[in-house]
N, C-alpha and C positions, 0 to 999 in steps of 0.2 A: 488834724488829719481828715483827709480827704480820700477814704475808701472807695467812692463812687468810681472813680478813673481806673481804679487798681482792678473792677471788676468788668468796666469797659475792657481793659487792656486783656485781661483774662478771654473774654468771649472772644476777642479778635484774633487773638491767638488761636484759639479751639479752632475757630472758622478757617483760619488757614491751612491748620492742620489738615481738618475735615478735607477741604477743596485738593491740597496736596495728595492724600490719599486717593480719593478718586480717579486723581490726573494717572497717578500711579498703575489705580487698578478701579478700574469705571466698576466691577463688580463689588467695590465695596460702599457704593452708594447706597446699595440694597440692604447692609447690615443693619438689624434692628437697632437704635439706640440701647448702650450700654445701661441704660438704666429701667429698660424693657428686658433687657435678659438677665439683671443681675438677680440673683436669689439671696437670699437671706444667710452671712457668713455662718461657716460649720469653726466646730470646734478647733479643725485645722488650721482652715484659713485664721482665725484671729491667732494660734499660736504664731504664725509667720509661715506656715505652709499653704499652698496654693494646689487647686483640682487642677490641670490643664485639660482643657477640652477642644477637638477643633471646634472653634468657633470664627474663627479667620476667614476670610473667605480664599486666603491661598491653602489652610489646611483644609478647609470642604474640598477642594480640587484636588488637593494632593490624596486624600481618602478618596473621594471616587474615583481618583486614576488607579488607583492602586487597588479597587474592587474591581473593576471593570478590567483591568490589565488580568487580576488572578482568576477571573470568570473566561477569559478570552482562554488562556493556556489551557485553565480544564475542558475547556469545550474543543480545542484543538485535539489535547490528548483523546479524547473520548471518540473522534472522528475518526482519528488515526487509529486504536481500538477496533471499531468497528467496520472500517474497509478493509481492514488487513485481512489479505485472502488466507485462507488455511495450508500449512507449510508444504504438505503434500500433495497442491494442486497442480495437476502437470501443465506444460508451456501452452499456450495457447493453440498451437498448429505445433502438432509432434506424433509421432508413434515409438513405442516402445515396446519390447518383453514385459510382459506383467510377473514372470515366473522364472528368469534367469536372467543374468547380469553378465557383464565383462570378465570372464575368469574361472568360473563357473565351469563344474565338473558334474558331467552329465553321464549317464547311461549309451549305449551305442544306438538304442531305440528311444528318441524322447518326443513327448508330446510338448510344443511350443506354442504358449498362448501371446496373443496382440492385444493392443488396446491403441486407440487412436485416437487423440483431441484435436476440437478445431473442426474438423471435418466429420461427415458423418458415413457410415459404411452403407454401401448400395451395392446390389448383386449387378455384374458384369451385363446382365440380360435386361437389364433392368433402361439398360442408353445411358449417354451423355446427362449427367444434371451436377450443375452448379454446385459445387460443396461436399462432392460425394464420390467415395472410389471405392477401393479395398484393397487387400494384403499381397505381397508377392515375399517371397524368401528368397536371396541369392545368397547362394552357397559357394563360398572360396571366393568371391567374385574380386577384380582387379583394385575395385574401388569401394568406396567408403557409401557413396551411393550412385544412383543413375540420373544421367541430369536430367534436366525438367525436359519433358516434351517427345524424351526417347519413347519409342516403343519395348517393352520390356518382351524379350523372346522367350519362346517354350522350346525348352530342354531340360536335358536333368538336373544342371546348375541354378535353375528357375522356376519356382513353384509358384503357380497362381492360385488363388484363392477367391475365384470368380463369383462364388456363391456367398459372398461377402461371409466366410468363416473369420471367428475369431480365436481360432487357433489351429494348427497343423502338426502332425507327425513326423518325423524323419527318422533314419537310419542312417547313422554314420560310422566309416570307419575309425577304428581306434586313433586317438590323437588329436592335436589342435587343428578347429576347425573354424573359418569366419561368417559367420554368419549375418545378414542385411537384410532387415525388415524396410520392404519399400512400399509405400503409396502408393497408386495410379489409379487414374479414372476408369472410365469402362471400356475405353480402348486400349488400355492397357498401358497408357502415356505416362509417364513418370512424375511426380510430383515436386523432385528433384531434394534437393539436400533437406529442407523444410521436415520433410515428411518422411524420412528417413533414421534409424537407428544400427548400427551395426558394433557386434558385441563378437568376443572371440570366446570360443568354449574349448574345455579338455575332454574329450571323449573317451572313457574308462570303458577296456574290455569285460565284457562282463563272464 
């Protein structure tokens, strides 16, 4: 019997298998030899059961990818929750009535309250300033807003709040009335549809 050639053949086969593994996955070249990683056999392994650990390069990469994917998903969810605006926040540029909504019933004499977002309130006497203006109320007007740049007239159906008031009292006859809140600049020139809000109210006799 000649055992030596068999040992050489086994060594050659092992070397070829190792080279093939490196060619398929270069990262495998950095895995420690099994003799270094091996631990004393546990009772489970002796009975035919083995502990499965992510010792291969592929398993390690899959484990890292799973961890990174989970972390990225958690970070994205946290960012979404943090960046989400409050549900009650108004539009960037808008005006609205803060104490009455479309279809509400109000008494003949009622104080309407106004709000604006995006621009700032400024008295007409302060002159033209970019991003500022004051409120106007159009009573039963033909349109839902005053076209941009158009001057709002001074008459009984167009109320001006040129002192930058945030509320105004109206006395209306019983019945349905359409009220348009319109924001405009110091020259009473309308900012158009973006800064207009129309509601219909039911005025009830006292």
